[in-house]
C-alpha positions as CSV (number, residue, x, y, z in Angstrom):
1,M,35.5,21.6,56.8
2,D,33.3,19.7,54.4
3,N,32.4,22.9,52.6
4,N,36.0,23.9,52.2
5,R,36.9,20.5,50.9
6,G,34.1,20.4,48.3
7,G,34.2,24.1,47.4
8,P,36.9,24.3,44.7
9,Q,35.8,21.0,43.1
10,A,32.1,22.0,43.0
11,T,33.0,25.4,41.6
12,A,35.0,23.8,38.7
13,E,32.1,21.4,37.9
14,E,29.6,24.3,37.9
15,H,31.9,26.2,35.5
16,E,32.1,23.2,33.2
17,I,28.3,22.8,33.2
18,E,27.9,26.5,32.5
19,L,30.2,26.3,29.5
20,M,28.3,23.2,28.3
21,K,25.0,25.1,28.5
22,Q,26.4,28.0,26.6
23,Q,27.6,25.7,23.9
24,L,24.5,23.4,23.6
25,V,21.6,25.8,24.0
26,P,22.3,27.7,20.7
27,S,23.1,24.5,18.7
28,M,20.1,22.6,20.1
29,S,17.8,25.6,19.5
30,E,19.0,25.8,15.9
31,D,18.3,22.0,15.5
32,I,14.8,22.5,16.8
33,E,14.2,25.3,14.3
34,K,15.6,23.1,11.5
35,A,13.3,20.2,12.4
36,L,10.3,22.5,12.6
37,R,11.1,24.0,9.2
38,R,11.4,20.5,7.7
39,F,8.2,19.1,9.1
40,N,4.8,20.5,8.4
41,V,2.9,21.6,11.5
42,S,-0.2,19.8,9.9
43,A,1.7,16.5,9.7
44,G,-0.4,13.8,11.3
45,G,-3.6,15.8,10.8
46,E,-6.6,14.9,8.7
47,A,-5.4,17.3,5.9
48,C,-2.0,15.7,5.6
49,T,-2.2,13.0,2.8
50,I,1.1,13.2,0.8
51,F,4.1,11.8,2.7
52,R,7.8,11.4,2.6
53,V,8.2,7.7,3.3
54,P,10.6,7.0,6.2
55,E,13.2,4.3,5.7
56,A,11.9,2.6,8.9
57,I,8.8,1.4,6.9
58,G,11.2,-0.7,4.8
59,G,14.0,0.2,2.5
60,G,12.4,-1.6,-0.5
61,I,9.1,0.1,0.2
62,A,10.6,3.6,0.6
63,K,12.5,3.2,-2.6
64,A,9.4,2.2,-4.6
65,C,7.7,5.4,-3.5
66,R,10.3,7.7,-5.2
67,P,10.0,8.9,-8.8
68,R,12.4,7.5,-11.5
69,I,11.9,9.9,-14.4
70,V,9.6,12.8,-13.7
71,S,9.1,14.9,-10.5
72,I,5.6,15.9,-9.4
73,G,5.1,18.1,-6.4
74,P,7.7,19.5,-4.0
75,Y,9.5,16.5,-2.6
76,H,11.8,15.7,-5.6
77,H,11.5,19.0,-7.4
78,G,14.8,20.1,-9.0
79,E,16.6,16.8,-8.6
80,S,19.1,16.4,-11.4
81,Q,18.1,12.8,-12.4
82,L,14.5,14.0,-13.0
83,E,15.3,17.1,-15.1
84,M,15.1,15.2,-18.4
85,L,11.3,15.6,-18.7
86,Q,10.9,19.0,-17.1
87,G,11.0,20.7,-20.5
88,H,8.2,18.4,-21.7
89,K,5.9,19.8,-18.9
90,W,6.2,23.2,-20.5
91,R,5.4,21.8,-23.9
92,Y,2.3,20.1,-22.5
93,L,1.2,23.4,-20.8
94,H,1.7,25.3,-24.1
95,N,-0.4,22.7,-26.0
96,M,-3.2,23.0,-23.4
97,L,-3.2,26.8,-23.5
98,G,-3.3,26.7,-27.3
99,R,-6.8,25.2,-27.0
100,T,-8.1,27.0,-24.0
101,Q,-7.1,30.5,-25.1
102,Q,-9.5,30.3,-27.9
103,H,-12.2,30.0,-25.3
104,G,-10.9,32.8,-23.1
105,I,-9.0,30.6,-20.6
106,R,-5.5,31.9,-20.3
107,L,-2.6,31.2,-18.0
108,E,-3.7,33.9,-15.5
109,N,-7.0,32.1,-15.1
110,L,-5.2,28.8,-14.2
111,I,-3.1,30.7,-11.6
112,H,-6.3,32.3,-10.2
113,V,-7.8,28.8,-9.8
114,V,-4.9,27.5,-7.7
115,A,-3.5,30.5,-5.8
116,P,-6.4,30.8,-3.3
117,K,-5.8,27.3,-2.1
118,E,-2.1,27.7,-1.4
119,K,-2.6,27.1,2.4
120,M,-4.7,24.0,1.8
121,I,-2.0,22.6,-0.6
122,R,0.8,23.1,2.0
123,Q,-1.3,21.3,4.6
124,C,-1.4,18.2,2.4
125,Y,2.3,17.6,2.6
126,S,3.9,15.9,5.7
127,E,7.2,17.9,5.2
128,S,7.3,21.6,5.2
129,T,7.0,23.4,1.9
130,D,8.3,26.7,3.3
131,N,11.4,26.5,1.1
132,F,8.9,27.3,-1.8
133,S,7.5,30.8,-1.8
134,G,3.8,31.3,-2.5
135,P,4.4,32.1,-6.2
136,D,6.9,29.2,-6.6
137,L,4.4,26.7,-5.1
138,V,1.5,27.9,-7.2
139,R,3.8,27.8,-10.3
140,M,4.7,24.2,-9.5
141,M,1.1,23.1,-8.9
142,V,-0.1,24.7,-12.2
143,L,2.7,23.2,-14.2
144,D,2.6,19.7,-12.7
145,G,-1.2,19.6,-12.5
146,C,-1.7,20.7,-16.1
147,F,1.0,18.2,-17.2
148,I,-0.9,15.3,-15.5
149,I,-4.2,16.4,-17.0
150,E,-2.8,16.8,-20.5
151,F,-1.0,13.5,-20.3
152,L,-4.3,11.8,-19.2
153,R,-6.2,13.5,-22.0
154,Q,-3.7,12.3,-24.6
155,L,-3.6,8.8,-23.1
156,G,-7.4,8.7,-23.3
157,G,-7.5,10.0,-26.9
158,V,-9.3,13.2,-26.0
159,V,-6.7,15.5,-27.5
160,P,-4.0,14.8,-30.2
161,T,-0.8,13.2,-29.0
162,L,2.3,15.5,-29.0
163,N,5.3,14.3,-30.9
164,G,7.9,13.2,-28.4
165,P,8.9,10.3,-26.1
166,L,6.2,10.4,-23.5
167,L,3.6,8.4,-25.4
168,Y,5.5,7.1,-28.4
169,N,8.4,5.5,-26.4
170,I,6.9,2.6,-24.5
171,S,9.7,2.6,-21.9
172,V,9.4,6.3,-21.1
173,K,5.6,6.2,-21.2
174,T,5.6,3.3,-18.7
175,C,8.0,5.1,-16.3
176,V,5.9,8.2,-16.4
177,M,2.7,6.3,-15.7
178,Q,4.4,4.6,-12.7
179,D,5.8,7.9,-11.4
180,L,2.3,9.4,-11.4
181,L,1.2,6.8,-8.8
182,R,4.2,7.0,-6.5
183,L,3.4,8.3,-3.0
184,E,6.2,10.9,-2.8
185,N,5.2,12.2,-6.3
186,Q,1.6,13.5,-5.8
187,V,-0.4,16.7,-5.9
188,P,-3.7,17.1,-4.1
189,Y,-6.7,15.7,-6.0
190,F,-8.6,19.0,-5.6
191,V,-5.8,20.8,-7.6
192,L,-6.4,18.3,-10.5
193,E,-10.1,18.7,-10.3
194,D,-10.0,22.5,-10.4
195,L,-7.5,22.6,-13.3
196,F,-9.5,20.1,-15.2
197,E,-12.7,22.0,-14.8
198,A,-11.0,25.3,-15.8
199,T,-9.5,23.7,-19.0
200,N,-12.3,21.5,-20.0
201,V,-13.2,23.7,-23.0
202,L,-13.8,20.8,-25.4
203,G,-16.7,19.5,-23.4
204,G,-17.3,15.8,-24.1
205,T,-18.5,13.0,-22.0
206,L,-15.2,11.9,-20.3
207,S,-14.8,13.3,-16.8
208,L,-11.5,13.6,-14.9
209,A,-12.5,10.3,-13.1
210,D,-13.1,8.6,-16.5
211,L,-9.6,9.6,-17.7
212,I,-8.0,8.5,-14.5
213,F,-9.6,5.1,-14.5
214,K,-8.6,4.7,-18.2
215,F,-5.1,5.4,-17.0
216,F,-5.4,3.0,-14.1
217,S,-6.3,0.2,-16.5
218,C,-2.9,0.6,-18.2
219,N,-1.2,-0.2,-14.9
220,L,-3.2,-3.0,-13.3
221,K,-6.5,-4.7,-13.8
222,G,-9.0,-2.8,-11.9
223,P,-12.6,-3.5,-11.0
224,D,-15.5,-3.4,-13.5
225,N,-17.8,-1.3,-11.4
226,V,-15.3,1.6,-11.0
227,K,-17.9,4.4,-10.9
228,E,-20.0,2.7,-8.3
229,R,-17.0,2.1,-6.1
230,R,-15.8,5.7,-6.5
231,M,-19.1,7.0,-5.1
232,K,-18.1,5.5,-1.8
233,R,-15.3,8.0,-1.2
234,K,-13.1,10.4,-3.2
235,G,-9.3,9.9,-3.1
236,E,-6.8,12.3,-1.8
237,H,-4.6,12.1,-4.9
238,L,-4.1,9.8,-7.9
239,L,-2.5,7.0,-5.8
240,D,-5.4,7.0,-3.3
241,E,-7.9,7.1,-6.1
242,F,-6.4,3.9,-7.5
243,R,-6.3,2.3,-4.1
244,L,-9.9,3.1,-3.3
245,S,-11.0,1.6,-6.7
246,L,-9.6,-1.8,-5.6
247,I,-11.2,-2.1,-2.2
248,P,-14.0,-4.7,-1.9
249,W,-16.5,-2.3,-0.3
250,D,-19.1,-5.0,0.0
251,K,-16.8,-6.7,2.5
252,Q,-16.3,-3.8,4.9
253,D,-18.4,-5.4,7.6
254,N,-16.1,-8.4,7.9
255,Q,-14.1,-7.2,10.9
256,V,-14.0,-9.6,13.8
257,D,-15.0,-8.7,17.3
258,N,-12.5,-8.5,20.2
259,N,-13.6,-11.9,21.6
260,S,-12.7,-13.7,18.4
261,S,-9.5,-15.7,18.2
262,F,-7.2,-13.9,15.9
263,A,-3.7,-15.0,14.9
264,V,-1.2,-15.2,12.0
265,I,-2.0,-17.9,9.5
266,R,0.5,-20.6,8.5
267,S,2.5,-20.6,5.3
268,A,1.1,-22.0,2.1
269,S,3.3,-25.2,2.4
270,E,2.1,-25.8,6.0
271,L,-1.5,-25.2,5.1
272,R,-1.2,-27.7,2.2
273,Q,0.1,-30.3,4.7
274,V,-3.1,-30.0,6.8
275,G,-5.4,-30.3,3.7
276,I,-6.0,-26.7,2.7
277,G,-5.5,-26.1,-1.0
278,F,-5.3,-23.0,-3.3
279,K,-6.9,-22.0,-6.5
280,Q,-7.0,-19.0,-8.8
281,R,-10.2,-17.1,-8.2
282,E,-12.1,-14.9,-10.7
283,A,-12.7,-11.5,-9.0
284,S,-13.1,-7.8,-9.9
285,T,-10.1,-6.9,-7.8
286,F,-6.9,-8.7,-6.7
287,L,-7.7,-7.9,-3.1
288,D,-10.8,-10.2,-3.1
289,I,-9.5,-13.3,-1.3
290,K,-12.0,-15.9,0.0
291,F,-11.6,-19.2,2.0
292,G,-14.1,-21.9,1.1
293,R,-14.4,-24.1,4.1
294,T,-16.4,-26.8,2.4
295,R,-13.9,-27.4,-0.3
296,R,-10.9,-26.5,1.9
297,K,-9.5,-24.1,-0.7
298,I,-8.3,-20.5,-0.5
299,G,-9.4,-18.6,-3.6
300,I,-6.9,-15.9,-4.6
301,P,-7.3,-13.7,-7.7
302,K,-4.4,-14.1,-10.1
303,I,-1.3,-12.1,-9.4
304,T,0.7,-11.1,-12.5
305,V,4.1,-9.9,-11.5
306,D,6.3,-7.8,-13.8
307,D,8.1,-4.5,-13.8
308,N,5.0,-2.7,-15.0
309,N,2.6,-3.2,-12.1
310,F,2.3,-5.3,-9.0
311,N,5.8,-5.1,-7.4
312,W,5.9,-1.3,-7.3
313,I,2.2,-0.3,-6.9
314,L,1.6,-2.6,-3.9
315,P,4.4,-1.0,-1.8
316,N,3.1,2.5,-2.6
317,M,-0.4,1.7,-1.5
318,V,0.8,0.0,1.7
319,A,3.1,3.0,2.5
320,F,0.2,5.4,2.1
321,E,-2.0,3.4,4.4
322,Q,0.8,3.2,7.0
323,C,1.7,6.9,6.8
324,H,-1.9,8.1,6.7
325,G,-3.1,6.0,9.6
326,R,-6.8,6.4,8.9
327,E,-8.8,4.1,11.2
328,N,-10.2,0.9,9.5
329,D,-8.4,1.8,6.3
330,Y,-5.6,-0.7,6.1
331,H,-7.1,-3.0,3.4
332,V,-4.1,-3.2,1.0
333,T,-1.9,-3.7,4.0
334,A,-4.1,-6.5,5.1
335,Y,-3.9,-8.1,1.7
336,A,-0.1,-7.9,1.7
337,M,0.0,-9.3,5.3
338,F,-2.2,-12.2,4.2
339,M,0.0,-13.0,1.3
340,G,3.1,-12.4,3.5
341,C,1.8,-15.1,5.9
342,L,1.3,-17.5,3.0
343,I,4.7,-16.8,1.4
344,R,7.6,-17.4,3.8
345,T,9.9,-19.3,1.5
346,I,10.6,-19.8,-2.2
347,N,8.7,-23.2,-1.8
348,D,5.6,-21.3,-0.9
349,V,6.0,-19.1,-4.0
350,Q,6.4,-22.1,-6.2
351,L,3.4,-23.8,-4.7
352,L,1.2,-20.8,-5.6
353,R,2.7,-20.7,-9.1
354,D,1.8,-24.3,-9.5
355,C,-1.8,-23.5,-8.5
356,K,-1.9,-20.7,-11.1
357,V,-2.3,-18.0,-8.5
358,I,1.0,-16.3,-9.4
359,S,2.1,-15.5,-12.9
360,N,5.6,-14.4,-12.5
361,H,7.2,-12.7,-15.5
362,G,9.6,-10.2,-13.9
363,M,10.8,-11.5,-10.5
364,S,12.5,-14.6,-9.2
365,N,10.8,-16.7,-6.5
366,E,13.3,-15.2,-4.0
367,E,12.5,-11.6,-5.0
368,F,8.8,-12.2,-4.8
369,A,9.1,-13.8,-1.4
370,R,11.3,-10.8,-0.3
371,L,8.7,-8.3,-1.5
372,F,6.0,-9.7,0.8
373,D,8.5,-10.3,3.6
374,D,9.4,-6.6,3.6
375,I,5.8,-5.6,3.8
376,R,4.9,-8.1,6.5
377,K,7.7,-6.9,8.7
378,A,6.9,-3.3,8.2
379,A,3.3,-3.3,9.4
380,P,1.9,-4.3,12.8
381,F,-0.3,-7.4,12.5
382,E,-3.0,-5.9,14.6
383,L,-4.0,-3.7,11.7
384,V,-5.4,-6.7,9.9
385,K,-8.1,-7.0,12.5
386,E,-9.6,-3.7,11.3
387,S,-9.7,-4.8,7.6
388,Y,-12.0,-6.6,5.2
389,L,-9.8,-9.7,5.5
390,A,-10.2,-10.1,9.2
391,S,-13.0,-12.7,8.8
392,Q,-10.8,-14.7,6.4
393,F,-8.0,-14.9,8.9
394,A,-10.5,-15.9,11.6
395,M,-12.1,-18.6,9.5
396,I,-8.8,-20.2,8.5
397,N,-7.6,-20.3,12.1
398,K,-10.9,-21.7,13.3
399,F,-10.7,-24.4,10.7
400,L,-7.2,-25.2,11.7
401,R,-8.2,-25.5,15.4
402,Y,-11.0,-27.9,14.5
403,E,-8.7,-29.8,12.2
404,Q,-6.1,-30.1,14.9
405,A,-8.7,-31.2,17.5
406,Y,-10.1,-33.7,15.0
407,R,-6.7,-35.2,14.4
408,F,-5.7,-35.2,18.1
409,W,-8.9,-37.0,19.2
410,G,-8.9,-39.2,16.1
411,K,-5.5,-40.4,16.9
412,Y,-6.5,-41.4,20.4
413,L,-9.8,-42.8,19.3
414,K,-7.9,-45.0,16.8
415,V,-5.7,-46.3,19.6
416,F,-8.7,-46.8,21.9
417,C,-10.6,-48.7,19.2
418,G,-7.4,-50.8,18.5
419,N,-7.1,-51.6,22.2
420,L,-10.8,-52.5,22.4
421,L,-10.5,-54.9,19.5
422,T,-7.4,-56.5,21.1
423,L,-9.3,-56.9,24.4
424,A,-12.3,-58.4,22.5
425,S,-10.0,-60.8,20.8
426,M,-8.4,-61.8,24.1
427,I,-11.9,-62.3,25.7
428,Q,-12.9,-64.4,22.7
429,T,-9.8,-66.5,23.1
430,V,-10.3,-67.0,26.8
431,Y,-14.0,-67.9,26.2
432,A,-13.0,-70.5,23.6
433,L,-10.4,-72.1,25.9
434,L,-13.0,-72.2,28.8
435,Q,-15.5,-73.9,26.4
436,Y,-12.8,-76.4,25.3
437,Y,-11.9,-77.4,28.9
438,H,-15.6,-77.4,30.0
439,S,-16.5,-79.8,27.2
440,K,-13.9,-82.3,28.5
């Protein structure tokens, strides 16, 4: 009887489920294929170094990683707002070939240099490049790579400057230089190396690295010992080359062990209240922060903020470290987290400005505080423990614990000493009274 009662209802439910399966299986299978086509199978692997930045990292950070005037590589290729300078790329390639052809280096030679590495190039991108055929991808790499190299050569004075807006119009030039360091606008460094070697017909003493670091100096003050730093490790692309040039390699052993107390430091205003001051510190890189326990001061290299450098290059370097996820390689993120801890409010920004640490020409105090707040919220604090600044966090927190203990026990010692003096005074009074009555 139970079977008869449940039979028609069960049959109807099974029919609905069957219809649902017939409807969902094709559409979900198609969605799986779409996702696989979008994302590169090498994403997350060692070879993957050029990323599309997810909005989850932070809206402001993701926006800073996108080009504004010129597209390089596949992510923003063909976007209408970036077409203005596309024609200039062909002019630069024509100018380069005008020199190299006299030495037997023609366009087919450049294609021959890049084409064998098509698979390696595809593996460098986190999103699939399958929407570009082999010839289309090689065409893009040759055109964009030669544009970058020729731009660097003109910027470095190696070849004559072409007439046009790229170097003569300061606004356009600045935008192009910025776009060449945006994370979503990169080509693999080995493509640039190969094209540079193939087209280096003039000889000369300036290498690709020399031209690149000349270019870097136009964007942000870099270290003096660039070549020595570069020997430590080669970058994956222009942005990574710039990032590596800033890292204080001599402080790589400053990580703290697992038994060390490690916590977020207080804001600049709060640290000031417990006796820790701030000063502008002379250093070869803005990452080189140092806490002097004896003088109770945190030395921070000067931060110059304007539209030409700090507020766009910092988010790009942080985004690369977050996306790349290489172990013990979160140094710019650690710097941003350190500054984000110090800067919680506009009062903290003003305090650092008063101490000559911040020279703010392009952002309000509110915007500056928001920049570091976005980065601080986007990155897990645990990453700092694997960075060159780990020891500085630990030293400051250790100092604060000692200071807190000193103030705690000092307060009670003061009360105790006060009570002891009161007791001594009372004993003295009693003794005087006893002496008085005894003399009578």
